[in-house]
C-alpha positions as CSV (number, residue, x, y, z in Angstrom):
1,M,0.0,0.0,0.0
2,Y,2.6,2.6,1.1
3,N,5.6,0.7,-0.3
4,D,5.0,2.1,-3.8
5,K,5.4,5.6,-2.3
6,L,8.7,4.9,-0.5
7,F,11.9,5.4,-2.3
8,L,14.3,3.8,0.1
9,T,14.4,0.7,2.3
10,P,16.4,0.7,5.6
11,Q,18.9,-1.7,4.0
12,E,19.4,0.8,1.0
13,I,20.1,3.5,3.5
14,L,22.5,1.3,5.4
15,N,24.4,0.4,2.3
16,K,24.7,3.9,0.8
17,E,28.2,4.9,0.1
18,F,29.2,8.6,-0.2
19,K,32.1,10.0,-2.1
20,I,34.7,11.7,0.1
21,D,36.0,15.1,-0.9
22,A,38.8,16.9,0.9
23,E,36.3,19.5,2.2
24,G,33.4,17.1,2.5
25,Y,31.3,15.9,5.5
26,R,32.7,13.9,8.2
27,P,32.0,10.2,7.5
28,K,31.3,9.4,11.2
29,E,28.7,12.1,11.5
30,V,27.0,11.0,8.3
31,D,27.1,7.4,9.5
32,A,25.6,8.4,12.9
33,F,22.9,10.4,11.3
34,L,22.1,7.7,8.8
35,D,21.8,5.2,11.6
36,L,19.1,7.4,13.2
37,V,17.4,7.7,9.8
38,I,17.5,3.9,9.4
39,R,16.1,3.3,12.9
40,D,13.2,5.8,12.2
41,Y,12.6,4.4,8.7
42,T,12.5,0.8,10.1
43,E,10.0,1.9,12.8
44,F,7.8,3.7,10.2
45,T,7.8,0.5,8.1
46,N,6.8,-1.6,11.1
47,I,4.0,0.9,12.1
48,I,2.7,0.9,8.5
49,K,2.7,-2.9,8.4
50,K,0.8,-3.1,11.8
51,L,-1.7,-0.5,10.6
52,Q,-2.3,-2.3,7.4
53,I,-3.0,-5.5,9.3
54,E,-5.3,-3.7,11.8
55,N,-7.0,-2.0,8.8
56,R,-7.7,-5.4,7.2
57,E,-9.0,-6.8,10.5
58,L,-11.3,-3.8,11.0
59,A,-12.6,-4.0,7.5
60,N,-13.4,-7.7,8.0
61,D,-15.1,-6.9,11.3
62,N,-17.0,-4.2,9.6
63,N,-18.2,-6.5,6.8
64,K,-19.2,-9.1,9.4
65,L,-21.2,-6.5,11.3
66,K,-22.9,-5.2,8.2
67,T,-23.9,-8.7,7.2
68,E,-25.2,-9.4,10.7
69,C,-27.1,-6.0,10.7
70,R,-28.7,-6.9,7.3
71,R,-29.7,-10.4,8.7
72,L,-31.2,-8.9,11.9
73,K,-33.1,-6.3,9.8
74,A,-34.5,-9.0,7.7
75,I,-35.7,-10.9,10.8
76,I,-37.3,-7.8,12.2
77,D,-39.0,-6.9,8.9
78,T,-40.3,-10.5,8.7
79,A,-41.5,-10.4,12.3
80,Q,-43.2,-7.0,11.7
81,D,-44.9,-8.2,8.5
82,G,-46.1,-11.3,10.4
83,Q,-47.4,-9.1,13.3
84,A,-49.2,-6.8,10.8
85,G,-51.0,-9.7,9.2
86,K,-51.8,-11.2,12.6
87,Q,-53.1,-7.8,13.9
88,S,-55.4,-7.3,10.9
89,F,-56.7,-10.9,11.4
90,N,-57.3,-10.1,15.0
91,N,-59.2,-6.8,14.1
92,I,-61.4,-8.6,11.6
93,D,-62.0,-11.4,14.1
94,L,-62.9,-8.8,16.8
95,L,-65.3,-7.0,14.3
96,K,-67.1,-10.2,13.5
97,R,-67.5,-11.0,17.2
98,I,-68.8,-7.6,18.0
99,S,-71.2,-7.9,15.1
100,N,-72.5,-11.2,16.4
101,L,-72.8,-9.8,19.9
102,E,-74.8,-6.9,18.5
103,K,-77.1,-9.3,16.7
104,A,-77.6,-11.3,19.8
105,V,-78.2,-8.3,22.0
106,Y,-80.4,-6.3,19.7
107,G,-81.9,-9.2,17.8
108,K,-81.4,-7.6,14.4
109,E,-80.3,-9.5,11.3
110,E,-78.6,-7.2,8.9
C-alpha cells in the first residue's frame, strides 16, 4: 500500500556509500545520522505494516457486522410483517365477534 510511495528501504540507506572530498562531510557524522534515519525508517515501516493488518481486520469486522445487521433487519422486517397480518386478522375477528354480539343483544339481522 505505502511501499509504492517509498523510495528507500532501511537496507538501502545502510548500504549507501558517499564520495569523500577533501572538504566534505565527516563520514562518522554522516554514518551516525544515517543510523538514526535507518532506525526511524524501520520503525515507520513496522508501524505501516501493523496499521495495514489492523485496517484489514477492522474491514473484516465491519463486513461481518454489516452482514449481521442486514440479517437482523430482515428478521425484524419479517416479524413486523407477520405481526401486521396477525393484527389485521385479530381486528377482523374482533369486528365479527362484535357484530355477532350486537345481533344477539339487539336481535337484528342485517
